[in-house]
N, C-alpha and C positions, 0 to 999 in steps of 0.2 A: 504494500500500500504506500509506504514512504517513497519507494523507488518510482512508483507511478506518479505520485504528486510532484516529485522533483523533476521528473522527465517532462511532465505537463507544464510546469513552471518555466523550465528552460525553453521549451518549444514556444510558449507564449512570449517570453522575452525576445527570442529571436524573431518571431513574427512581428512584434511591435517595432523592433529596430529596423527590419526590412521595410515595413510600412512607412516609417518615418523617413527613411532614406529615399523612398520612391516618391513620396508626396511633398517633401520639404522644398522650400524655396532655395534654389541654388543661385548664389551670387557669382557674377562674372568678374574675374579679376581685371578684365579690360576696362570695365566701366565702374569706377569707384564711386562716382557721384550718385549712382542709383542706390547704393547701399548706405549712403550717409543721410543724415536728417535733412528735412526740407525746411528751409527758412526763407520764405517769400521769394524763392527763386535765386537767392544770393548765397554765396558761400558764407558759412558762419565766421564771425570775427575771432572767436576763441573757442577752445574746447571747453564745453560745459561740464565734462565729467571730472570731478575732483575726487581723489581717492579718500576713502574713509579710513579712520584709524583702526588698526587690528584690535586694539583694546576695546573699542566700541562693540565690535562683533563678539568678542569674548563676553562682554557684559550682557549682550542680548541673549546669547546662548545660555549663560548662567541664569538669567531671568526666566527663560523658557523652561529650563530644567526645574527650577524651584516652583514655578507656576504649575507645571504638570503634577509635581509631587504633592502640592497642596490641594489640587483638585482631586487627587486620589484619596485624600483624607475624608472628603464629604460622604461617599458611600459608607465608609466605616462608621461615621457618626450616625447615619440613619439606621444602621444595623444595631448600634448600641442602644437605641431606644427600645428595641424588642427585649433585650436582656443583656446583661453585662457578662461577656465571656472572657475568661482570663487570657486565652490565646489571642483574641482580638486586641485586648489592651496591651499585651506584650508586643504584638506586631506594630501597633500604632506608636508605642514608645520607641521601638527600635527604628522605625522610619524617622521619627522626630530627632533621635540622637544622631542618625546618619546625616540628616539635614543640618543640624547644628554643627557637627564636626566639619562638614563641607563648607559651611558659611564661615566658621572660624579660620579654616585653612585659607580661604579666599581673602578674608580680611587681613590675615597675617602677611600674605604675599602681595598685598596692594593690588589685587585683581579687580576690586570694586571701584577703583579710581581710574576712570577712562579719559580724563582730561590731559594727563601728562603724555 
C-alpha cells in the first residue's frame, strides 16, 4: 500500500511538472522588453526591487512557527472542557516548554531584532 501511494505521488509530481513545462509562458531571450514591467511605454528610470533583509524573513518564519503552534493549542483547550486528562495536560505543558525554550534561544541570539 505504501509503495503504491509513493508511486502514485511520484507519477502525479511528474505529470504536474510536465504540464507546467508545456503550458508555461516561455520568454524569448531576444526580446527582453517583453519580459520587463510596463511603465507607460517608457523604460523604467530605476529598478524598483530593493532587497529585503534576511533577518526580516527569519523573523517572519519564526512568527509563523509560533502562530501555528499557538493555534494548535485551541483544540486542546476545547477538549479540556469535557474532562481534564493528565496526558493532555502533560502534552500541553510540554508544547509550552518547547515554545518557551525556543523563544529564549531566539532572544539570547538576537534573532528577534531584525533592524540591524
